[in-house]
N, C-alpha and C positions, 0 to 999 in steps of 0.2 A: 504492500497500501504506501500511498502519498508521491507517487509518481503520474501524473493526469495525464501522460504522454504513454501509457501502456493502454489507453482507454480511446483515446481521442488521436487523431492523426489530423488538424486541419487544414495542415498542408496540400494534403491528397485528399481530404474528403474523406474520410474513413471512420464511423464510428462504432467502438463495441456495444452491444446490445446489454451488456454487465450493468453499465453505469443505471439502468431504470429499473433494473431489478433485485442488483445482488442489498444484500442488507450491511457486507464488509462496507462497500463503499458509499450507502446510505448511512453507518454512522459517520463515516471519516467524514460523509458532507455535512454534516450539521455541525460540525465543529467546526471545518475548515472554508464553508461556503457561508453558510447562514451565520455562525459566530463570529465572520469579520466583515459582512459586507453590509451596506447600508441597507436597512428594510424598512418599509413603510407602513406604520405603525396603525394610523386614522387621522382623521381633520378635525382638526380644529371646530368646526360648527357641531361636532357630536358633544363638546364639552365646553358650553357656550357660557354659564356660571362657575361663580367658586361653590371647588366641594363637589363640580360635578367629576364625572369616573367613565370609560368607556373599556372594556376586558375585550384585549386583540392579541392577537400571536406573534413571534418572533421566532421563524422556522417553527422547531414543535412544542415551543415553549409558551405558554401563557405569561402574558404581562399584563400591566393597570397603566391606563394613560389617564392623568387626574389634571384635575388644575387648581390650584391652592387657592387660600383669601385674598389671595396677594396678584394672583389671573396666570400666575408662573404657569407653566404645563411640564409637567414631568413624566415621566414611564420608569416603571420598576418589573422587576418580575413577579410573579403574583403567585407565592410560596412565602410561608411563613419561616423567621431564620430558626427557629426552636425546633419543629419538626416536620418542615413540610408543607402540611398541608395549605391548600388554597386560602389565602385571606381574603379572596370576592368571589363568590358562585354566580353574583350577578351580570350579567350582560350591560348594564349602564345603569346609572342612577345619578344619586345625588348623596352624598353622606359625608359625614363630619370624622369618621372614623373607621378603618378594616380590623373587624377583627376575627381571630381568628377559632371556630367554631372547635377545636380539638382539645388549645388548655386554655383560650382565650387573652393569648397576646393580641395585642391592639396597637394600631399603627393610624398614624396620621396621614393625612392624604398629599403631605409630605415627604412620606416615607419616614418619620421619626419614629423610635419607638420611646419616647423618653416624655411627651407631652402633645396634647389636641386641644381643643378649645375642649374647658369644661372640666380639665383634668382625665379627658376618656383614654388616653392611650397609655400603655406600659404592660408592665408584667403583676399578671395577681399573685397576693398576698407577698409582693417583692421583701419587705423586710421580714417578714417571717420565714420565710424559704430559701430566701439569696441572700438573707443577711445584712443588705445592703450593699454586697460584694459584687455583684452582676453591673458590667458598666454597658448601661442600654443604649448610650450614645452608638455601641460600635455594632450593634444588631439590629438598626432597622429593615428596609425593607431595601434590595439591593438593587441599584439605579442602575440604568445603560451609560456606556462610556462616555456617550456621545449622543446629542439631542438633535435637529434641527426641524424650528418652524417654518418649511419651505412654501410660502403665500399660502397659507394656512393647512397644506397637508405635513403631517409631522413624519418625521423618517428617523430611526435611530440606529444604534450601532452598537456591540460586546467589543469592539475591538479599539483599545485607547489610541492605537498606533493610524488608526484608519485616516485617510485626507479628508479635507474637510469637504463638505457635501457637496458643495459646487464645484468642485474640485473632480470628486466622483462621478456627477452628472456629465460634465465635458462641456462637449456641441449639443449634445442630448437637449440642454437645456432651454433653447427655443420651441421646442416642442412640446418639452413638458410645461412651458409656460401658457402653451394655448389651451391647454386642457385645464388649468389651475387657475386661470385669467379669467374676468368677466368679459362677454363676447365684447363689450364697447370697449376693448383693449386697455380698461384699469389693471392694475397689478393686483392679485387674489380677486376676491370678491365674487366666488362662489362656494356655494353647500350642497352639503349632502341631502338629498331628498327620502325622509325618514329613514327607515332601518337600512340596514344592509341582508344583501341575498348572502346564502350559504347553504351549500349542500356539497357530500363527497359523493367523488368520483374512482372507481377501481382505474387510477394510472398514477404512472407516475407523475410528478410536477412539473417536469422539465420538456413534456411534450406541448403542457399549455403555454408555457414561455415559449416556446422553438416555434408554435403558430402563430401567436402576436408579434413576433418581431420579424415577420415579415414571409407567409405562407401567400401568395399569392396562386401556388398551382393548384388549389385542393376545390378549385370553381365547381367541379361534378358535385363533390358535399350536398353544396350551397344549391344547386340546380331548381329542386322544389319553391324554397324558402322566394326566389327569384321569377318562380314563375308567379306566386301568390300574390306578391307585388303588396307587402306591407310596409312598405316607407310612408312615410309621413305626410306625401302628397298622392299611396296611390299607386306608387312607379318603384320599382325595383325592392332594394332589400333596404333602401338610403338614399334621401335625396342628398346628396353631397353639390354644393353650389360650384359652378362651372367659374374660375379663377381666371382674368388676363392678367397679361402683361400690360407696360404699360407703350400705349402706340395699339393696342386692342389686339397683340397677337395672345392667340392661346396657349397656356403654358404646357410643358413635355408631358405623358402623359403619368403615372404611377409611379416612381420608381423607390426603389430599394437602396435606402442608406444605413450604415453599419461605420460605428465607432470599435477599431480595432485594439485599443490601449484600455477600453473601457469595459468591453461584453455587450453594449447596446446599441439597438437598433429596430429599424421602424418602414412602413412601406407609408407611403407620401407624396410630398414631393421637396425639392430644394428649398432652400429660401429664395421668396420673391415679394416683388411689391405688388398688392392689389390697386384695382382701379375702383374709381366708385360707382360700379353698376351690377343695380342689386338684380340677384339668381335667385326668385322663389325658390322658397321648400316646403312651404305650409299652405298649401292653397287649399286643403280641405277645411282649414279653420282659421277662420279671417282673423282673429284676433290674436293667434301665434304668428301668424304671416305677416301681419301690422306689426307687430312687437319686435320683428326679426331684421325687418326692413328697416324699421327707428335705428336697431342697435348697429346693423352693418355702418349707417354713414355716421351714427355716431361714434365707432369704430376709425372711421375711415380719418375723420375729424382729428379724434386723440392723436392716433398715431401717425399720422399722414405719412412720410415715406419711411417709419420703422419697417423693418422686416418681419412679416411674420408667417407661419402656418396654422392653418386650421383643418385642414385636412389628412389626419395622420394617425394610423395603428400601428405600435410599437412596444416595446418590452424594456424596461431597465434594470440591469443587471443585479441578482438575480432572476427575482417573482414579483416583478411588478411590473401590467401591464395594461394596456392604456387605448383608450376610442377616444381619440381628438374631435371627432367628428358626431353626429348625432346616431345611434345613444352616445352621450360623453359622459363614460365610466371609465372606472378603475378597478384591473382584477388583483387580487395575490393568491398564488398558487400556492399552500400552506401543504407543506409535505407531513405526512401520515404513515412515512415507512414510503418503503420504495413504489409498493404498488397501492398505495392511494392518496388521494390529495385531497384538501376540505378547499374550494374554490371561494372567495370572498368576493362579494361585487359590488360597489359604490357607485351612484349616479349621482352624477354633478349639475346642476344651474345654477344661472346667475340669482345670486340670493335675494336682491331685489326685484326679480321678474314679477309680475302680477300671479294672484293666486292660478286663473283659469291658466295659465301659461306654465307652469310646473305641473299642472292636474294633468292638460294635452300628454306633456312629455311624460308624467311618469307611468301613464298608459300604455303607450307606444315603445319606452325602454323595456318595459314586463312582456310584451308581446314578441318584441324582438329579440329580446336576449336573456340571459338566467335560464334557470333549471325548467322552469315552465315556457321558455321563448324560441322561437323556431331554429333559430342560427348556432347557439350552442348545443342544443339537442344533438345535431348533426355533427357538429365534433368531437362531443365525449363518446358517442359509439367508436368515433376513427379510435380516437387515445385510447378508448377500455380495450380492444380489440390488439392493438400496437402493442402495449404493456405486458397483455397475457402472452403475445408469440416471442417475445423479449424471454421468457421466462422457458422456451421450449428446450428442452433437449439435445433436440437437432438441431433448431433455428438459431439458439444460441450460440453457435460455432459460427456461424457467417453475421459477417459485419452491414451496419446499415450505410447505405449508399448516399451522400450528401455534396455530390459533385456538380451540380447543377448550376453553370457558370463561373465554374472553377475557372481565375486567369483573367477574367473580363472585368474586374473590377478597376473604377478609376475614379482618383483623388476629386472628392465631393469638391466644388468650387463654393467659394463663400462659405463654410465651414475648418475647422483646422482639426485635423488627424481624422480626419471623415473618408469612407468612401462612397461609393454611389453605379448603383448600376440601371441601366433603365429595361432592360430585358427583365424575365421571371428569373430567377437565381434564387441560388442556397446560399448566399453570401455571406446573410443578417445571422442566419442556425449555425456556422463555421466560427463566424467570430463570438458566439453566444458560447460553445462549448472550446474554446479555444481561453475564453478567457476561465471558464469554470475549471479545466485543467491547468489555469496555470494557478487559483486558489489551491488548486487539490496538490499541488506538487509546493508549493512555496512552503518554507518550516514555520514553526509557531514564532512569531516575535520579527518574520519577516516582513519586506518592505511590499507592499500591495499595491503601491500608488501609481495611476495609468502613468505610463512612459512617454512624455511628452516626446520625448530625442527620437524616439521608435524612425528609423528611414523606411518611409510606407514607401517609399520608390521600390526601394530593394524588396520588400516581404512582396508585392505585386509581382514584381519580374522574376522571382524565384519562382513563386507560382503559378506563374506562367508557361515556365521549361518543363 
């Protein structure tokens, strides 16, 4: 173990089936990937008031995201320091104290064992049993090593040596911004609609991540969805606006954009300028259509000629995927072992959008995606069978082929350390697994900072040969 090159040959596009089913690889993956990468925890709109909390996950571990009385956000492991019981067994709510149901050790929302409003936190019979000798200041809830609230999205990592979050994002930032920002261009300004969809799938988590990072090849899987036209205007799956360059030139078709030094990738468009010509998207619901037309022109006025990209679907390494278009959503692929994942899905809207607009979007999001939506039912069937096939005694001897478009990547204009391909390709899947292999190979305490000095030209030339 400890050598990702045993399973991933990204230069030749060959991936071992073992990485999707091996218990030993999974155990190491939890430590080396999920223990060191930046992971999405939740959105600040889920804990709007002091003492609010939301229970989330980081890898296979339960964590609590809280807001203390000063408004500061914290993320802690959801485990008592005494005997390990969960100190919070609710999904979300508001509380002044988390009390372990086993021995009643109690913690304030800032993780402190020593005090809380009204003197609620602490250790039962502290003086009588511990003889005033237990140093309670050393036994609070375990915090994450680093935390970042980026435009409302709360991210965290267990690795104190991890790069700062924006360095971790790299050039992917412009695409995440388009998901998190208000549709009129203001930074942030989005919120989560209602709760979260959560469902379990008998599949390895990486199949979800690699699908969203750039699989344009599986159109056959969604043929029936396209035929029933579930888009918001009754056309196709979704009505993505046609964006034109200045001078009226049409933009290129969807391209694959990948960040080899980071492990991120997407299908969408290269950074470009939008013109002030609105393309209808919600013609069946006039109130929603009026809102988005107004928002479009507000975005043009607010941003001018700043670069922005709205229509993108991608994955931020390792397990956060997003829809930048309708349905505007975030996914996390949580590992429940090598052969099962739990999918969590957040839906985003402009926080100040009219209630009628939010209601129409909510209904569209639900029929489009999620466990009851049409598209993900197709995807999950594929991932389930792929995981089962990866475990076959005979099938396991034969690796998977990720060679589509190998060697045809080009340096992406207007993006640092990025590549792109205009044709359908598996470029981004190779990038994802190359970064995964780097994490799996790096020793504890080793640097996993993106290599800004990597010679992208040499890498591409080597792959072409």
